[in-house]
C-alpha positions in Angstrom: 16.2 -19.0 0.3 12.4 -19.2 -0.3 11.7 -16.5 2.3 14.2 -14.2 0.9 12.5 -14.6 -2.7 9.1 -14.2 -1.0 10.2 -10.9 0.9 11.6 -9.5 -2.2 8.5 -10.3 -4.4 6.4 -8.8 -1.7 8.5 -5.7 -1.5 8.4 -5.4 -5.3 4.6 -5.8 -5.3 3.9 -3.3 -2.5 6.2 -0.6 -4.5 4.4 -1.4 -7.9 0.9 -1.1 -5.9 2.0 2.3 -4.6 2.8 3.4 -8.1 -0.4 2.2 -9.4 -2.2 4.0 -6.7 -0.4 7.2 -7.4 -1.5 7.0 -11.0 -5.2 6.4 -9.9 -5.1 9.8 -8.0 -4.1 11.5 -11.2 -6.9 9.7 -13.2 -9.9 12.2 -13.7 -12.2 9.1 -14.5 -11.3 7.4 -11.2 -11.6 10.6 -9.2 -15.1 11.2 -10.8 -16.1 7.6 -9.9 -15.1 8.2 -6.4 -16.8 11.3 -6.1 -20.1 9.8 -7.5 -19.9 6.8 -5.1 -19.6 9.4 -2.2 -22.7 11.1 -3.2 -24.8 8.1 -3.6 -23.5 6.4 -0.4 -25.9 8.4 1.8 -28.9 7.7 -0.2 -28.1 3.7 -0.6 -27.4 3.7 3.3 -30.7 5.3 4.0 -32.7 2.9 1.7 -30.6 -0.1 3.0 -31.7 0.8 6.7 -35.3 1.5 5.7 -35.9 -1.6 3.8 -34.0 -4.4 5.8 -33.8 -5.7 9.2 -30.5 -5.7 11.2 -30.3 -9.4 10.5 -30.8 -9.0 6.9 -28.3 -6.3 6.7 -25.7 -8.4 8.3 -26.3 -11.2 5.9 -26.0 -8.7 2.8 -22.9 -6.9 4.1 -21.3 -10.3 4.8 -22.1 -11.4 1.2 -20.7 -8.3 -0.5 -17.6 -8.2 2.0 -17.0 -11.7 0.8 -17.3 -10.8 -2.9 -15.0 -7.8 -2.5 -12.5 -10.2 -0.6 -12.8 -12.8 -3.3 -12.3 -10.3 -6.0 -9.2 -8.8 -4.5 -7.7 -12.3 -4.1 -8.3 -13.0 -7.7 -6.9 -9.7 -8.9 -3.8 -10.2 -6.5 -3.2 -13.7 -7.9 -3.5 -12.6 -11.5 -1.0 -9.9 -10.9 1.5 -12.1 -9.4 0.9 -14.6 -12.2 1.6 -11.8 -14.6 4.7 -10.9 -12.7 6.0 -14.5 -12.8 5.4 -14.8 -16.6 7.2 -11.5 -17.1 10.2 -12.8 -15.3 10.2 -16.1 -17.1 10.0 -14.2 -20.4 13.0 -12.0 -19.3 14.9 -15.1 -18.2 14.0 -16.8 -21.5 15.1 -13.8 -23.6 18.4 -13.8 -21.6 18.3 -10.5 -19.9 
């Protein structure tokens, strides 16, 4: 039964994330930020390669990849907790 609940929750989360991603594609501020990031990426990469050794670049990338993964996990857990709280509230209200 726990597996079925987890599968249902995972499906629900995936569908909600798809809807959120569709909204982002219509968000002009988000699209502007993406464009800005693309424009600065080449400059940042050039500076990055000019100033750091290969070993230093690996250390820096691993650090920021870890930070990104950590942030993603925190956001995901917050989302799940919000969903659980919402379900508990709906149950408490008797719907």
